[in-house]
N, CA, C and O atoms as CSV, one atom per row, in Angstrom:
chain,resi,resn,atom,element,x,y,z
A,1,MET,N,N,119.681,81.997,100.776
A,1,MET,CA,C,118.142,82.761,99.965
A,1,MET,C,C,117.582,83.085,101.246
A,1,MET,O,O,117.334,84.228,101.631
A,2,ARG,N,N,117.389,81.981,101.912
A,2,ARG,CA,C,116.121,82.199,102.938
A,2,ARG,C,C,116.531,83.208,104.189
A,2,ARG,O,O,115.738,83.971,104.740
A,3,GLU,N,N,118.022,83.047,104.544
A,3,GLU,CA,C,118.735,83.599,105.298
A,3,GLU,C,C,118.434,85.309,104.923
A,3,GLU,O,O,118.134,86.189,105.730
A,4,LEU,N,N,118.570,85.402,103.866
A,4,LEU,CA,C,118.232,86.994,103.236
A,4,LEU,C,C,116.794,87.449,103.643
A,4,LEU,O,O,116.320,88.267,104.432
A,5,VAL,N,N,116.413,86.722,102.921
A,5,VAL,CA,C,114.975,87.121,103.383
A,5,VAL,C,C,114.420,87.230,104.865
A,5,VAL,O,O,113.430,87.873,105.212
A,6,GLU,N,N,115.255,86.473,105.665
A,6,GLU,CA,C,114.744,86.105,107.431
A,6,GLU,C,C,115.538,87.436,107.750
A,6,GLU,O,O,115.019,88.120,108.632
A,7,LEU,N,N,116.715,87.930,107.183
A,7,LEU,CA,C,117.143,88.862,107.860
A,7,LEU,C,C,116.706,90.502,107.408
A,7,LEU,O,O,116.715,91.466,108.173
A,8,ILE,N,N,116.329,90.512,105.955
A,8,ILE,CA,C,115.528,91.708,105.727
A,8,ILE,C,C,114.277,91.809,106.599
A,8,ILE,O,O,113.911,92.879,107.084
A,9,THR,N,N,113.573,90.539,106.794
A,9,THR,CA,C,112.184,90.969,107.341
A,9,THR,C,C,112.748,91.132,108.849
A,9,THR,O,O,112.417,92.234,109.287
A,10,ARG,N,N,113.386,90.488,109.637
A,10,ARG,CA,C,114.194,91.028,111.099
A,10,ARG,C,C,114.156,91.958,111.333
A,10,ARG,O,O,113.689,92.294,112.421
A,11,GLY,N,N,114.589,92.795,110.508
A,11,GLY,CA,C,115.232,94.456,110.312
A,11,GLY,C,C,114.094,95.405,110.118
A,11,GLY,O,O,114.185,96.632,110.172
A,12,LEU,N,N,112.744,94.538,109.827
A,12,LEU,CA,C,111.764,95.867,109.516
A,12,LEU,C,C,110.579,95.738,110.790
A,12,LEU,O,O,109.657,96.537,110.956
A,13,VAL,N,N,110.777,94.875,111.386
A,13,VAL,CA,C,109.330,94.380,112.475
A,13,VAL,C,C,110.072,94.923,113.991
A,13,VAL,O,O,111.228,95.293,114.199
A,14,ASP,N,N,109.043,94.817,114.808
A,14,ASP,CA,C,109.434,95.166,115.987
A,14,ASP,C,C,109.343,94.104,116.710
A,14,ASP,O,O,109.689,94.363,117.863
A,15,GLU,N,N,108.991,92.863,116.549
A,15,GLU,CA,C,109.424,92.002,117.392
A,15,GLU,C,C,109.901,90.671,116.579
A,15,GLU,O,O,109.203,89.708,116.264
A,16,PRO,N,N,111.106,90.861,116.361
A,16,PRO,CA,C,111.943,89.883,115.370
A,16,PRO,C,C,112.155,88.454,115.962
A,16,PRO,O,O,112.574,87.583,115.199
A,17,ASP,N,N,111.966,88.233,116.912
A,17,ASP,CA,C,111.682,86.824,117.538
A,17,ASP,C,C,110.276,86.204,117.071
A,17,ASP,O,O,109.974,85.091,117.501
A,18,GLN,N,N,109.622,86.717,116.420
A,18,GLN,CA,C,108.501,85.808,115.956
A,18,GLN,C,C,108.565,85.889,114.570
A,18,GLN,O,O,107.432,85.724,114.117
A,19,VAL,N,N,109.444,86.083,113.639
A,19,VAL,CA,C,109.712,86.099,112.682
A,19,VAL,C,C,110.122,84.678,112.056
A,19,VAL,O,O,111.277,84.323,112.294
A,20,ARG,N,N,109.339,83.840,111.306
A,20,ARG,CA,C,108.958,82.786,110.829
A,20,ARG,C,C,109.065,82.603,108.971
A,20,ARG,O,O,108.056,82.734,108.278
A,21,VAL,N,N,110.239,82.336,108.460
A,21,VAL,CA,C,110.521,82.198,107.244
A,21,VAL,C,C,110.065,80.707,106.950
A,21,VAL,O,O,110.735,79.840,107.510
A,22,TYR,N,N,108.926,80.261,106.078
A,22,TYR,CA,C,109.332,79.041,105.109
A,22,TYR,C,C,109.425,78.454,103.991
A,22,TYR,O,O,108.362,78.358,103.377
A,23,GLU,N,N,110.182,78.098,103.591
A,23,GLU,CA,C,110.435,77.609,102.084
A,23,GLU,C,C,109.854,76.239,101.585
A,23,GLU,O,O,110.208,75.090,101.848
A,24,VAL,N,N,108.847,76.724,100.777
A,24,VAL,CA,C,108.134,75.582,99.895
A,24,VAL,C,C,108.273,75.855,98.668
A,24,VAL,O,O,108.363,76.985,98.188
A,25,GLN,N,N,108.306,74.427,97.876
A,25,GLN,CA,C,108.504,73.935,96.723
A,25,GLN,C,C,107.209,74.265,96.115
A,25,GLN,O,O,106.147,73.963,96.659
A,26,SER,N,N,107.291,74.930,94.906
A,26,SER,CA,C,105.969,74.591,94.116
A,26,SER,C,C,105.925,74.500,92.664
A,26,SER,O,O,106.796,75.208,92.158
A,27,GLU,N,N,105.118,73.791,91.714
A,27,GLU,CA,C,105.636,73.706,90.521
A,27,GLU,C,C,105.967,74.966,89.797
A,27,GLU,O,O,106.677,74.815,88.803
A,28,LYS,N,N,105.559,76.296,90.123
A,28,LYS,CA,C,106.279,77.733,89.399
A,28,LYS,C,C,107.494,78.108,90.233
A,28,LYS,O,O,107.850,79.273,90.052
A,29,GLY,N,N,108.226,77.400,91.113
A,29,GLY,CA,C,109.145,77.829,91.907
A,29,GLY,C,C,109.426,77.371,93.322
A,29,GLY,O,O,108.825,76.503,93.955
A,30,LEU,N,N,110.309,78.014,93.646
A,30,LEU,CA,C,110.208,78.161,95.146
A,30,LEU,C,C,109.692,79.430,95.667
A,30,LEU,O,O,109.782,80.486,95.042
A,31,VAL,N,N,109.059,79.292,97.018
A,31,VAL,CA,C,108.377,79.871,97.481
A,31,VAL,C,C,108.596,80.588,98.995
A,31,VAL,O,O,108.227,79.763,99.831
A,32,TYR,N,N,108.933,81.479,99.465
A,32,TYR,CA,C,109.289,81.757,101.286
A,32,TYR,C,C,107.690,82.574,101.929
A,32,TYR,O,O,107.217,83.694,101.735
A,33,GLN,N,N,107.278,81.526,102.647
A,33,GLN,CA,C,106.043,82.232,103.425
A,33,GLN,C,C,106.902,82.931,104.466
A,33,GLN,O,O,107.967,82.613,104.993
A,34,ILE,N,N,106.073,84.020,104.599
A,34,ILE,CA,C,106.818,85.176,106.084
A,34,ILE,C,C,105.546,85.012,107.187
A,34,ILE,O,O,104.358,85.309,107.064
A,35,SER,N,N,106.237,84.459,108.232
A,35,SER,CA,C,105.026,84.808,109.262
A,35,SER,C,C,105.685,85.822,110.143
A,35,SER,O,O,106.855,85.735,110.516
A,36,VAL,N,N,104.846,86.809,110.456
A,36,VAL,CA,C,105.161,87.786,111.621
A,36,VAL,C,C,104.314,87.954,112.573
A,36,VAL,O,O,103.293,87.270,112.509
A,37,ALA,N,N,104.466,88.847,113.664
A,37,ALA,CA,C,103.703,88.907,114.400
A,37,ALA,C,C,102.491,90.034,113.948
A,37,ALA,O,O,102.772,91.051,113.313
A,38,PRO,N,N,100.851,89.626,114.457
A,38,PRO,CA,C,99.965,90.645,113.938
A,38,PRO,C,C,100.244,91.929,113.853
A,38,PRO,O,O,99.867,92.603,112.894
A,39,SER,N,N,100.832,92.341,114.699
A,39,SER,CA,C,101.031,93.947,114.828
A,39,SER,C,C,102.266,94.235,113.719
A,39,SER,O,O,102.464,95.419,113.444
A,40,ASP,N,N,103.009,93.336,113.144
A,40,ASP,CA,C,104.183,93.636,112.146
A,40,ASP,C,C,103.638,93.501,110.638
A,40,ASP,O,O,104.241,93.935,109.657
A,41,VAL,N,N,102.587,92.930,110.612
A,41,VAL,CA,C,102.023,92.531,109.162
A,41,VAL,C,C,102.221,93.854,108.389
A,41,VAL,O,O,103.007,93.839,107.441
A,42,GLY,N,N,101.626,94.907,108.684
A,42,GLY,CA,C,101.849,96.443,108.010
A,42,GLY,C,C,102.832,96.722,107.782
A,42,GLY,O,O,102.927,97.308,106.704
A,43,LYS,N,N,103.988,96.542,108.471
A,43,LYS,CA,C,105.480,97.231,108.466
A,43,LYS,C,C,105.853,96.047,107.356
A,43,LYS,O,O,106.260,96.595,106.331
A,44,VAL,N,N,105.845,94.966,107.266
A,44,VAL,CA,C,105.990,93.895,106.462
A,44,VAL,C,C,105.664,94.458,105.295
A,44,VAL,O,O,106.588,94.789,104.551
A,45,ILE,N,N,104.456,94.656,104.936
A,45,ILE,CA,C,103.590,95.049,103.197
A,45,ILE,C,C,104.142,96.439,103.266
A,45,ILE,O,O,104.863,96.695,102.301
A,46,GLY,N,N,104.042,97.152,103.904
A,46,GLY,CA,C,104.506,98.625,103.533
A,46,GLY,C,C,103.348,98.895,102.959
A,46,GLY,O,O,102.532,98.111,102.475
A,47,LYS,N,N,103.305,100.743,103.089
A,47,LYS,CA,C,102.282,101.357,102.550
A,47,LYS,C,C,102.157,100.772,100.797
A,47,LYS,O,O,103.189,100.527,100.173
A,48,GLY,N,N,100.657,100.589,100.104
A,48,GLY,CA,C,100.483,100.025,98.925
A,48,GLY,C,C,100.939,99.256,98.607
A,48,GLY,O,O,100.991,99.107,97.387
A,49,GLY,N,N,101.739,97.991,99.726
A,49,GLY,CA,C,102.658,97.071,98.860
A,49,GLY,C,C,104.131,97.708,98.803
A,49,GLY,O,O,104.974,96.911,98.392
A,50,ARG,N,N,104.516,98.738,99.068
A,50,ARG,CA,C,106.261,98.862,98.578
A,50,ARG,C,C,106.923,98.320,99.175
A,50,ARG,O,O,107.932,98.195,98.481
A,51,ILE,N,N,107.150,97.635,100.523
A,51,ILE,CA,C,108.151,97.105,101.035
A,51,ILE,C,C,107.782,95.609,100.424
A,51,ILE,O,O,108.325,95.273,99.372
A,52,VAL,N,N,107.089,94.939,100.920
A,52,VAL,CA,C,107.108,93.393,100.322
A,52,VAL,C,C,107.442,93.601,98.433
A,52,VAL,O,O,108.150,92.731,97.926
A,53,LYS,N,N,107.040,94.465,97.740
A,53,LYS,CA,C,107.646,94.484,96.472
A,53,LYS,C,C,109.106,95.144,96.085
A,53,LYS,O,O,109.391,95.254,94.892
A,54,SER,N,N,109.784,95.467,96.833
A,54,SER,CA,C,110.994,95.773,96.957
A,54,SER,C,C,111.655,94.592,97.260
A,54,SER,O,O,112.584,94.273,96.518
A,55,MET,N,N,111.251,93.577,98.590
A,55,MET,CA,C,111.833,92.224,99.283
A,55,MET,C,C,112.062,91.725,97.563
A,55,MET,O,O,113.087,91.864,96.896
A,56,ARG,N,N,110.545,91.019,97.069
A,56,ARG,CA,C,110.675,90.696,95.949
A,56,ARG,C,C,111.378,90.932,94.843
A,56,ARG,O,O,111.560,90.003,94.056
A,57,THR,N,N,111.877,92.162,94.592
A,57,THR,CA,C,112.592,92.339,93.358
A,57,THR,C,C,114.034,91.915,94.267
A,57,THR,O,O,114.660,90.971,93.786
A,58,VAL,N,N,114.515,92.441,95.339
A,58,VAL,CA,C,115.870,92.012,95.913
A,58,VAL,C,C,116.040,90.465,95.545
A,58,VAL,O,O,116.931,89.970,94.856
A,59,VAL,N,N,115.110,89.907,96.089
A,59,VAL,CA,C,114.863,88.268,96.165
A,59,VAL,C,C,114.971,87.540,94.748
A,59,VAL,O,O,115.630,86.515,94.571
A,60,SER,N,N,114.312,88.138,93.859
A,60,SER,CA,C,114.373,87.777,92.417
A,60,SER,C,C,115.617,87.879,91.774
A,60,SER,O,O,116.102,87.072,90.982
A,61,ALA,N,N,116.159,89.077,92.231
A,61,ALA,CA,C,117.521,89.457,91.496
A,61,ALA,C,C,118.841,88.646,92.155
A,61,ALA,O,O,119.929,88.609,91.581
A,62,ALA,N,N,118.577,88.009,93.441
A,62,ALA,CA,C,119.338,87.316,94.277
A,62,ALA,C,C,119.378,85.344,93.392
A,62,ALA,O,O,120.112,84.362,93.503
A,63,SER,N,N,117.988,85.732,92.497
A,63,SER,CA,C,117.912,84.050,92.787
A,63,SER,C,C,118.339,83.804,90.958
A,63,SER,O,O,118.066,82.748,90.387
A,64,LEU,N,N,118.937,84.823,90.349
A,64,LEU,CA,C,118.792,84.723,89.256
A,64,LEU,C,C,120.376,84.261,88.980
A,64,LEU,O,O,120.746,84.114,87.815
A,65,GLN,N,N,121.085,84.090,89.835
A,65,GLN,CA,C,122.791,83.489,89.839
A,65,GLN,C,C,122.188,82.026,89.898
A,65,GLN,O,O,122.793,81.343,89.072
A,66,ASP,N,N,121.254,81.308,90.541
A,66,ASP,CA,C,120.787,79.729,90.664
A,66,ASP,C,C,120.088,79.077,89.696
A,66,ASP,O,O,119.959,77.877,89.453
A,67,ASN,N,N,119.449,80.537,88.934
A,67,ASN,CA,C,118.228,79.871,87.276
A,67,ASN,C,C,117.379,79.641,88.213
A,67,ASN,O,O,116.986,78.510,87.931
A,68,ARG,N,N,116.667,80.067,89.430
A,68,ARG,CA,C,115.167,79.606,89.822
A,68,ARG,C,C,114.252,80.446,90.024
A,68,ARG,O,O,114.736,81.490,90.461
A,69,ARG,N,N,112.978,80.492,89.894
A,69,ARG,CA,C,111.900,81.307,90.051
A,69,ARG,C,C,111.958,81.319,91.862
A,69,ARG,O,O,111.942,80.329,92.594
A,70,VAL,N,N,112.024,82.677,92.241
A,70,VAL,CA,C,111.710,82.757,93.538
A,70,VAL,C,C,110.338,83.675,93.927
A,70,VAL,O,O,110.097,84.609,93.162
A,71,SER,N,N,109.783,83.544,94.626
A,71,SER,CA,C,108.549,84.301,95.360
A,71,SER,C,C,108.504,84.590,96.920
A,71,SER,O,O,109.246,84.106,97.774
A,72,ILE,N,N,107.437,85.513,97.099
A,72,ILE,CA,C,107.483,86.043,98.610
A,72,ILE,C,C,105.760,85.701,98.992
A,72,ILE,O,O,104.914,86.115,98.199
A,73,GLU,N,N,105.471,85.189,99.819
A,73,GLU,CA,C,104.006,85.079,100.087
A,73,GLU,C,C,103.896,86.010,101.612
A,73,GLU,O,O,104.976,86.240,102.158
A,74,ILE,N,N,102.830,86.451,102.181
A,74,ILE,CA,C,102.914,86.814,103.675
A,74,ILE,C,C,101.678,86.020,104.380
A,74,ILE,O,O,100.644,85.638,103.833
A,75,LEU,N,N,101.956,85.916,105.357
A,75,LEU,CA,C,101.042,84.770,105.889
A,75,LEU,C,C,100.281,85.556,106.860
A,75,LEU,O,O,99.406,85.019,107.540
């Protein structure tokens, strides 16, 4: 799952070598924290948050197979 988040994020940004995805276990489930270059933050969030919302939808759908709750945060 982490690889999926990283692959999607790297495809969106201008500086893919600065993409970092951290996996954090919380009481509500698994959280993927994404860190990108400051100039790429807007590209990952998208206009009105559309891109990150789409990423959350894809990851949530993929996590249904594992019966886990997964979320994404942009650092």
